[in-house]
C-alpha positions in Angstrom: -15.3 -28.6 7.8 -15.2 -25.6 5.4 -14.7 -22.2 7.1 -14.8 -19.0 5.1 -11.9 -16.7 6.1 -12.8 -13.1 6.1 -10.1 -10.4 6.3 -12.9 -7.7 6.6 -13.8 -9.1 10.0 -10.3 -8.6 11.3 -10.1 -5.1 9.8 -13.4 -4.2 11.4 -12.4 -5.5 14.8 -9.2 -3.5 14.6 -11.1 -0.4 13.5 -13.5 -0.8 16.5 -10.5 -1.2 18.9 -8.9 1.9 17.4 -12.1 3.8 17.7 -12.7 2.8 21.4 -9.2 3.7 22.4 -8.8 6.7 20.1 -5.7 5.2 18.4 -6.5 5.5 14.7 -3.2 7.4 14.0 -1.1 5.1 16.2 -2.5 2.0 14.5 -2.2 3.6 11.1 1.4 4.4 11.5 2.3 1.1 13.0 0.5 -0.9 10.3 2.4 1.0 7.6 5.7 0.3 9.5 4.7 -3.4 9.8 3.7 -3.7 6.1 7.0 -2.0 5.0 9.1 -4.2 7.2 7.5 -7.4 6.0 7.6 -6.3 2.3 11.3 -5.3 2.6 12.4 -8.5 4.4 11.9 -11.7 2.4 13.3 -13.6 5.3 10.6 -12.2 7.7 7.9 -12.8 5.0 9.0 -16.4 4.5 9.2 -17.0 8.2 5.7 -15.7 8.8 4.3 -17.8 5.8 6.2 -21.0 6.8 3.6 -23.4 8.4 6.5 -25.5 9.8 7.6 -22.8 12.2 5.9 -23.0 15.6 3.5 -20.1 16.2 5.1 -19.3 19.5 8.4 -18.7 17.8 6.6 -16.3 15.4 5.1 -14.5 18.4 8.5 -14.0 19.8 9.8 -12.6 16.6 6.9 -10.2 16.3 7.6 -9.0 19.9 11.3 -8.7 19.1 10.9 -6.8 15.8 8.0 -4.6 17.0 8.4 -4.1 20.7 7.0 -0.5 20.6 3.8 -1.6 18.8 0.5 -1.2 20.6 -0.5 -4.4 22.4 -3.9 -4.6 20.7 -2.3 -4.4 17.2 0.3 -7.1 18.2 -2.5 -9.3 19.6 -4.4 -9.0 16.3 -1.3 -10.0 14.4 -0.8 -12.9 16.8 -4.4 -14.1 16.4 -4.1 -14.1 12.6 -0.8 -16.1 13.0 -2.3 -18.5 15.5 -5.2 -19.3 13.2 -2.7 -19.9 10.4 -4.1 -17.1 8.3 -0.9 -15.1 7.9 -1.6 -14.8 4.2 -4.4 -12.4 5.2 -2.2 -9.9 7.0 -1.5 -7.6 4.1 -5.2 -7.6 3.1 -6.3 -6.9 6.6 -3.8 -4.1 6.9 -4.9 -2.5 3.6 -8.6 -2.7 4.5 -7.9 -1.1 7.9 -5.9 1.7 6.2 -8.8 2.3 3.7 -11.3 2.3 6.6 -9.4 4.9 8.6 -8.4 7.2 5.7 -11.5 9.3 6.1 -11.1 9.6 9.8 -7.5 10.7 9.4 -8.2 12.8 6.3 -5.7 10.8 4.3 -5.5 9.9 0.6 -3.2 7.3 -0.8 -1.2 8.0 -4.0 0.7 5.6 -6.1 3.4 7.1 -8.2 4.8 5.0 -11.1 7.9 6.4 -12.9 10.4 5.1 -15.3 13.2 5.7 -12.8 13.5 6.2 -9.0 12.5 9.6 -7.8 14.7 11.6 -5.3 13.4 12.4 -1.9 13.1 16.1 -3.0 11.0 15.1 -6.0 8.7 12.9 -3.9 8.3 15.7 -1.3 7.4 18.2 -4.1 4.8 15.9 -5.6 3.4 15.1 -2.1 3.1 18.8 -1.3 1.4 19.6 -4.6 -1.1 16.7 -4.1 -1.8 17.8 -0.5 -2.6 21.3 -1.7 -4.7 20.0 -4.6 -6.8 17.6 -2.6 -6.6 19.4 0.8 -5.7 16.1 2.5 -2.7 14.4 3.9 -1.2 12.2 1.1 0.7 9.0 1.7 2.8 7.9 -1.3 3.7 4.5 -2.6 6.2 4.3 -5.5 6.8 1.8 -8.3 9.1 1.7 -11.2 7.9 0.9 -14.8 10.7 1.4 -17.4 8.1 1.2 -20.2 7.0 4.7 -19.3 10.2 6.0 -20.9 10.6 9.3 -19.0 7.0 9.8 -18.0 5.0 9.1 -14.9 1.6 8.1 -13.6 0.1 9.2 -10.3 -3.0 7.2 -9.1 -5.1 9.0 -6.4 -8.3 7.1 -5.6 -9.8 6.4 -9.1 -8.1 9.4 -10.7 -5.0 8.9 -12.9 -2.6 11.8 -13.6 -0.4 10.7 -16.5 2.5 12.0 -18.6 4.0 9.2 -20.7 6.2 10.1 -23.6 5.9 6.5 -25.0 2.1 7.0 -25.1 2.5 10.4 -26.8 4.8 8.9 -29.5 2.3 6.1 -30.2 -0.5 8.7 -30.6 1.6 10.6 -33.1 2.5 7.4 -34.9 -1.1 6.3 -35.1 -2.1 9.8 -36.4 0.5 9.7 -39.1 -0.4 6.2 -40.2 -4.2 6.4 -40.0 -5.3 9.9 -40.6 -6.4 11.2 -44.0 -3.4 11.9 -46.1 -1.2 9.6 -43.9 0.3 6.3 -44.9 -3.0 4.5 -44.7 -5.2 7.4 -45.7 
């Protein structure tokens, strides 16, 4: 029998539990910790995805790795694992974080740079964004060497960009295509 799997349902259920128990911030922080732990450990990610590992063993590992997590959050994770829908966890977590961002006055920013930023640089960017948007900013970073020595900052649908490679291409196109240029 075909059954449609809906990560939104899990996220809404978790949101309602957080609302009833006034634990938005607790769940928010623990979900970020859980996401980061899973993303940084290929061994943990593979274990959770492996259908041959008994679900009770997965429960024990969740309890071992996250003993301090709120019981309601751990139970949601266990329900998802029990239903063999572990591939939905990241999506459920992301949906919950988006749903609670307004409640917690949080914006998410993704910073893409050509090289890793220092903690001081990240802190300075975060402080500037928090002042600009008057909200708490949570940062995710990514590396893209094609940016040369530029950067991109994505906040909601806004992109703040400084890319020297892009600037060089604009100059090149201007020289080639404008009147009096190579093709003009």
